[in-house]
N, C-alpha and C positions, 0 to 999 in steps of 0.2 A: 504494499499500500504506500503511495506516495506521502511524504510528509506533508505537503499542503493539504491533502486530503484529510489526513489525521488531524491536522489543527482545526480544519473547518469542522470537522465532525466534533471535536472536544469542544469548540466554541459554542457549537449548536447544544450540545448536552448541557454545557454550564447556563445557557440562556434558558432553557428548559427548567433546570434546578431553580434558577432565580424566579422565574415565573410561578412554580410550585411554592416556593416560600411566600411569596406575596398573596397567592391565593389561600394558603393555610392561615396567614394572619388575619385575612378577611374572613374566613370561617370562625376564627377565634373571637373576633369582633363581633359576630352574630350577623355578618352580611351574607345572608343566604336567602334562597327561593325555598320557600317550604314545599313539602310533598304534596299538600293541598292544593297550592297555587299551581305547581307543575302539572298535577292529575287534571285539574279543570281545563288548563290550558291545552293539554294534549287532547283531551276530549273535544276540542273544538277543530282541531286538524281534519281537514277534508270536508267540512261542513261550510254552508253559506255564511254562517256566523263566525268563521275563524277569527280568534283574538290575536292580539300582540303577545309577544314574549311576557312573562310575568317578571317584575323587576326585584332586585334583592330587598329584604326586608331587614332593617337594622334596630 
């Protein structure tokens, strides 16, 4: 594997790790979409009354 490909892969992995840390911190702060909100949204998929995605509750 060429060195530049390895470095690109490692940079990508580090970016994913940093994004995961941020998302985990948001979860710990209570910034989540509830199961009920997600279920209600998914129930509208494919219908004439399809709604927009639910927002995080905090």
